[in-house]
N, C-alpha and C positions, 0 to 999 in steps of 0.2 A: 504494500500500500504506500502511496506517495503522499506528499503534503498537499493540502487543499489548494495551494497556490499554483500547482502544476497545471499547465494548459493542455498537455498532451496525455492521452490515455496510455499508460504503460503496457497495456495488453494488446490494443489494436492500433495504437498511434493516431487515433481520431482526436480532433480538437474537442476539449471538454467544454461544457457550458460555463458561463461566467461564474466564478466561485463566490460563495457567501461564507464568511468566516464562521457563521453560526451552524453551518451544515456541511456534511461531508460531500466532496465531489464524487461524481459517478459518471459512467459512460453509457449513454442511451444506445450506442451502437452495439456494444458487446456485453452490457450489464456488469462491467467491472465495478466493484464496490457498491452495487445496488443495495446490498445490506451490509453496512459498516461492521456489524457484529460478526460477519463471516459469510462463507458461501451459503446461498439459499438451499436448504435441504427440505424436502417434502417427503413425509412418510408415505408408505405404499397406500394406506387407507385414505390419506388426504389427497394423494394423487388420483385415486379412483373417484373420490368425491368431486374433485375439480373437473375430471373428464365427464362425469355424469352431468354436472351443471352446464358444461358446454353443450352436451347433447340436448338437454332440456331447453337451453336458450335457442338452439337452432329450431327445435320443435315449436317454441313460442313464436319465433320470428316467422315461421312458415304458416302456422295455424292460428295464431293469436292466443289470447288468454281466456276468451269467453267460451270457446267451443274446442277444447283440446280433443285430439283423436281418441277413440276408445282405447283403453290400456288395461291389459290383464293385470298389471301390477297394481293399478288403482283398486280393482275389485278384490284382489288378494289382500291388499292393505286393509280395506274396509272389513273383509271377513275376519282377518286375523285380529284387528282391533276389537271387533264385536266379541270374539272368543275371549280375549283378555279381559274385557269388561264383564263378561258373564262369569268368568272365574272369580272375580272380586265379589260380584253379587252372590254367587253360589257359596262362597266362604261365609258371608254374613247370614244367609238364609239357613244353611246347614248348621252353623254355630248356634243360632237361636233354637232350631229344632232339637239339636242334641241337648242343649241346656234345659229345654222344657220337658223332654220326654225320655232322655237317655238315662242309663245307669250312671253311677258315680264316675267311672273311668271315661264314659262317653261325655259326661258333663264337663270334665276337665278338658277333653279334646274340643268341646264346643267353645269353652272359654278361650282356648288358644286360637281357634279359628276366628272368633270375634275380634280378638286383639289384632290378629294379622289383617283382617278386613279393615279395622279401624286405622291401622298404620298405612294401608294402601290407598284409602280414599284421599283425594286431594286435600292437603293441609291448608286451612285458611290462614292467610298471612296477617301480620300485624299492620295497623294503619301506618302509612309512611310518616316519618317524623315531621317533615316540612310540608304540611298540607295547607292549602288555601281554600277556604270555603267561599260561598257566593257572597257573603257579607264582606269578606276581606278583599276579594278580587272579582267584583261584578263584571268588569269589562272582559276579563279572561273567560269567565264562565259563559258570558253572552256570546262571545266569539266561538267558543267550542260548541255551544248549543246550535248556533247557526250552521256551523260546518256539519254537525251531526244530522241536521235536517236535510242538508244537501246530499249527503251520502246515505240517507235512509237508515240511520241507526240512532238509538238514544244516546245522549251524552253520558260521560262517565259519572259515577256517583261521587267520586273524589278526584281532585287534581292535586298533585304533589310535585315537589322538586327534590332532587338529591345531588350527590357529587359526581355522578357518572357522566360519561360523554356519550349520551344516547337517549333513548326513550323506550319504555316498556310498560306492559300492563301487569297488574297484580290483582288477585282476589282477596278481599279483606273481610275478616270476621266470619262468624257462623252464617250470616246472611249472604256471604260471598259477594259483597258489593264490589263493583269494578272501579279500580283506581288507575288513572293514567299518570305515570310518573315520568317527568321530564328532567333530564340531566341539565342542571343549571350551567355547567361549563360549556355544553354544546349550545344551549339556548342563548347564552350571552355572546357567542361568536357569530350568530346568524343574523342576517338582515331581515327586514319585515316580511319580504316575500318568501324567504327561505323558512321563516317560522310558520307562515301559513301553509307552505308545502309540507312541513313536518307534521303539523296538526291534521291536515287532510289525510296524509298517508296513514297515520296511526288510527284515525277514526274509520277510514275505509278498510283497513286491515281488520279492525275489531268487528265491523259489520260482516265481513266475509267469514270470520271465525265462528259466527253464530249459525252457520249452515250445519245441517245434521251430520254430513260427512266429516267436516272439520271438527265438530265437537266430539264425535265418536273416536276419531283418531287421537285427538288431543288428550282425552281422558285415558285412553289406553297407554299413551306415552307416559302420562303422569303415574299410572299404576305400575308400569314396568320400572320407572325410576324409583318408585317406592319399594318394589321387590329388591332392586339392586342395593338400595341403602339398608333395607331390613336384613339382608343376608350377608352383607359385607362384614367380615370379621373385624373386631376392634383390635388394633395392634397393641393396646395397653392391657387387654384382658388377661393374657397369660400370666403376667407378673402378679396381678391382683388375685387371680385364682390360686396361684401357688402360695401366696401369702396366707390366704384363707384356709387352704387345705393343709398347709404345714407338711410334715413328713409322714412317714409310715405308709400303711397300706392305702388309706384314704387319699393321701397326696399322690401316690403312684397311680391310682385309678383315675384321679382327676386329670393328671398329666396325660395319661393314655387316652382318655376321652377327648381331650383337646387335640391331641395329635391326629385323631380320626376326624373330629368335627370341623376343625378349622380349614383343612384343605377342601372338605366337602362343601362347606359354606362358601369358601372362596370360589369354587367351581360353579356353584349355583348362582352366585352373584355375577360372575363373569358371563354366565349364560343369559341372565336377565339383561345385562348390558348389551350383549350381542343381539338379543331380540329387540331391544329398544332401538339400536342402530339399524337393524334390518327393517323395522316398521317405518322408521323415518326415511330410509332409502327407498322403500317400495312406494311411498306416498308422494307423488310429484305435485299434489295439489297445494302443498305449502309453498312451493316455488311459484305456482300460478297466482296464489294470493298476494305474494309480495309484488309480482309484476303488475297485477291488477291495481293494487294500492298505489304504486308509482304512476300508473297510467291515470288514475283518478286525480292524483295530486297534480299531474301535468295538465289535465283538462280544466280543473277548477282554478288553479293558479296560472302557471305557464310551464312549458317544458324546460325553458331556460332556468326558471327558479328551482324546479325539481332537480335538474342536473347539477346546478351549483350547490344545492343542499347535499347531494350524494358526494360530490367532490370534497365538500367540507367534512363529511364523515371520515374521509381518509386521513384527516389531520389529527387523529386521536393521539399519536405519540407527541407531536409538537405541542398540542394543547395540554397534555399532561405535564410536559416539561415546563411550559409557561406557567401553569397553575401552581406548580411546586415553587417556582422561582418568585412569582409576584406576590404570593401569600406570605413570603418571608420578609417583605418590605412594607413600607407605609403607603398610604394613598389607596385609591380605589383599585382593587385587584382585577375586577372585571373589565374596567376600561383598559388597564395595562394588558390583560390577556387578549382583548379584542384587537388592540394595536399590534401585538406580537403575531397573532394568527393571520391578520391582514397583510403582514409584511413577509410572510413565507414566500420565497421566490418560486417562480414557475418550475425551475429545475427540481426543487425539492418536492413540489406537488406531483411532478411527472414521475419522480422516483417512487413515491408512495403508491401511485397508480400502477406502476410496473410491479411493485411488490404484491399488490392485490392480484395481478395477473399470474404471477409466478407461484404464490403459495396460498392465495385466497385470504380473505379476512373475515369469513363468516363460518369457518369450519366448525362442525358440530352443532350448528344452530338450525340446519335445514333450510336456511335462506340462501339465495344465490350470492356469490361474491359481489362486492360493490362495483367492480369494474364491469361486470355483465349488466348490472342494473343501469349504470351510466350508458353503456352501449344501447340498451333497450330504450331508454328515454330519448337518446339521440335519434332514434328512428321515428319518434312521434311527431305529428304535425305541430308547427309553431303557430299557435293561435293566441288570441288575447285572453286575459283572465276573465272568468265568470264570477269569481269571488274576490272581493277586495275589502280591506278594512274600512269601516265607516268613520269618516272625519278624523278626529284625534284619538281613535280607538287604540292604536298601538302605543301612543305616548301615555295614555291613561293606564294601559296595561303595565308599562314600565314603572309608573309611579306606584301601582298596587304591589309590585314585587320588591320594593325597596327593603322591607323588613326581612324577607326571605333571602335576598342578596346578602344582607349583613350577617344573618345567622349562618348561612353556609360558608361565607368567607371566614367567619370565626372558627367554624368547625374544621375547615381546611388548614387554618393556621395551627390548630392544636395537633392535628394528625401528623 
């Protein structure tokens, strides 16, 4: 590796882009130093997933996102997900039946089945820490409700912010209220039209997730994740068991039982993990939902705004560095972070885009890599926006979030 001031690639002798002292030089012609941490390595499973996403993108480009061609994998995924969900229900039903009508040993088995079913049902999350209600942020809730009406879905029950660079949905409490959680580091780096595109994408994705096929597959994936966590051996258990058992015959029996049970549990946990990965692999609809949400965002805002949002998502690493640095100083960290992210040169943005192509940036999530989403949005027609903020709506929204901004900045400074 040469110094960033070098103008010639040491590998292919191509002239390098203009250097920026804050970022490493790299060569777009031969990918020299595209990852300053070392050569880009992709595992076999990640390579297969990238190839699959390329195939699904070509299918999407050919057939569109609304009417994908019939797929045996889709039907197998739905059937498999249905079986997984029925197993969870069967555990609960047979547990209740054995507890009510069985003998003492059968009742013990029924209790075990009920506990397993309880562990497998989706766990309700806790309310996010930085939640803004309608009284605190009326402009934000009004904007989200207006977008929800446009995409034919009800608005979230809660809107919250956290320290992540992204956005996601969680189910909160026993009533499983839907909460939209927006990462403030991402939100603060976006322009007004990019924020609109982000909100439209998330609400359009939520509307699609409510379809029966999506809900069936999602619940099965959650159940399989529960199986994996339930069966995974605890690495600290052996020491605790040995301490409790002590020596003698009881201790020897305990150790012998562990020697048999731990590999078996590990094998079963790995099996649940493989089934989880296989179901996600079989179901291409999650990819379609992402592309449809991007298309909806492009139609309601603009394709340019949606594409620029996706390109901003690639700035996760520079944004994390900027947040760590600016929260150690005085002044407004969000203003400093916006200035830093806006100053990222085109060469660094191109490097991050190339890394998305080489290793993907959504591995394990079921979503297509960001570079494919950018390519997809680039094929959409460039039309004017049909959704725009009303008057001073975005400025009012910024004023509403001042307390959240200060609270999360303080949280980042402590971390």
